[in-house]
C-alpha positions in Angstrom: 4.7 -52.4 -1.2 7.6 -50.4 -2.4 10.5 -49.9 -0.1 12.0 -46.4 -0.8 13.8 -45.7 2.5 16.9 -47.7 3.2 18.7 -47.5 6.5 22.2 -46.1 6.1 25.2 -48.3 6.9 28.8 -47.4 7.5 31.5 -48.6 5.3 32.8 -50.8 8.2 29.4 -52.5 8.5 29.2 -53.0 4.8 32.7 -54.7 4.7 31.7 -56.7 7.7 28.6 -57.9 5.9 30.7 -58.8 2.8 33.2 -60.7 5.0 30.4 -62.6 6.7 28.9 -63.4 3.4 32.2 -64.5 2.0 32.6 -67.0 4.9 29.3 -68.6 4.0 30.0 -68.6 0.3 33.5 -70.2 0.8 32.1 -72.8 3.2 29.2 -73.7 0.9 31.5 -74.0 -2.1 33.7 -76.4 -0.2 30.6 -78.3 1.0 29.2 -78.5 -2.5 32.4 -79.3 -4.3 33.3 -82.3 -2.1 29.9 -83.8 -2.8 30.2 -83.7 -6.6 32.8 -86.5 -7.2 31.6 -87.5 -4.4 34.5 -88.1 -2.1 34.6 -91.3 -0.1 34.3 -89.5 3.2 31.1 -87.9 1.9 29.3 -91.2 1.2 30.6 -92.7 4.5 29.2 -89.7 6.4 25.9 -89.8 4.5 25.5 -93.4 5.6 26.2 -92.4 9.2 23.6 -89.7 9.0 21.0 -92.1 7.6 21.2 -91.0 4.0 21.7 -93.6 1.2 25.3 -94.1 0.2 24.3 -93.4 -3.4 26.7 -91.0 -5.2 23.8 -89.4 -7.0 22.2 -88.3 -3.7 25.5 -86.7 -2.7 25.8 -85.0 -6.1 22.2 -83.7 -6.0 22.8 -82.2 -2.5 26.0 -80.7 -3.8 24.4 -79.1 -6.8 21.5 -77.7 -4.7 24.0 -76.2 -2.3 26.1 -74.7 -5.0 23.2 -73.2 -6.9 21.7 -71.7 -3.7 25.2 -70.3 -2.9 25.5 -68.8 -6.3 22.1 -67.1 -5.9 23.2 -65.8 -2.5 26.5 -64.4 -3.9 24.8 -62.4 -6.6 23.3 -59.1 -5.3 20.2 -59.3 -7.5 19.2 -62.8 -6.2 20.8 -62.7 -2.8 17.5 -62.8 -0.8 16.3 -65.9 -2.8 19.7 -67.5 -2.2 19.5 -66.8 1.5 16.1 -68.4 1.7 17.2 -71.5 -0.2 20.4 -71.8 2.0 18.2 -71.4 5.1 16.1 -74.3 3.9 19.2 -76.3 3.1 20.6 -75.8 6.6 17.2 -76.6 8.0 17.5 -80.0 6.4 20.9 -80.5 7.9 19.5 -79.6 11.3 16.6 -82.0 11.0 19.0 -84.8 10.0 21.1 -84.2 13.1 18.1 -84.0 15.3 16.8 -87.3 13.9 20.0 -89.2 14.7 20.6 -87.6 18.1 23.8 -85.7 17.3 25.3 -83.4 20.0 23.3 -80.1 20.3 25.9 -77.3 20.3 28.4 -78.8 17.9 26.2 -80.5 15.3 22.5 -79.7 15.6 23.0 -75.9 16.0 25.8 -75.7 13.4 23.2 -74.9 10.8 21.7 -72.2 13.0 25.1 -70.6 13.5 25.6 -70.6 9.7 22.1 -69.1 9.2 22.9 -66.3 11.7 26.1 -65.5 9.8 24.3 -65.8 6.5 21.5 -63.4 7.3 23.7 -61.1 9.3 26.0 -60.7 6.3 23.1 -60.1 4.0 21.5 -57.6 6.4 24.7 -55.6 6.6 25.4 -55.6 2.8 21.9 -55.3 1.3 20.0 -52.1 1.7 16.7 -53.8 0.7 17.0 -56.3 3.6 17.9 -53.5 6.0 14.8 -51.5 4.9 12.6 -54.5 5.2 13.8 -55.4 8.7 14.1 -51.8 9.9 12.7 -51.4 13.4 12.7 -47.6 13.3 10.6 -45.2 11.3 
């Protein structure tokens, strides 16, 4: 299936999409970078969440997050990056559900990020707009 028609978007909506995407990219860069050394707070928090305090586990999660974020930031691979980041956030949601974290502040935080992520992509990428267009 070839998508030839793209829904038009105003420049305001385009810049809003870029801003939303920038929020996600900056947050995920921060999240990934603090896991690379990894900082002491990272290993302590991982232990509280039921993950091993192994620095290599933290580094692996950081690298996965950073690679997924880079794919999301690049226009050509943004859809793949969005899918990978959605899966990454799904793992965070599952972790918080498993340990019984508070619903609105912890469990749904990944959902909030996912909404911002896909909303930003929808507004800045004509391929996604065409794919999710509800009008003919």
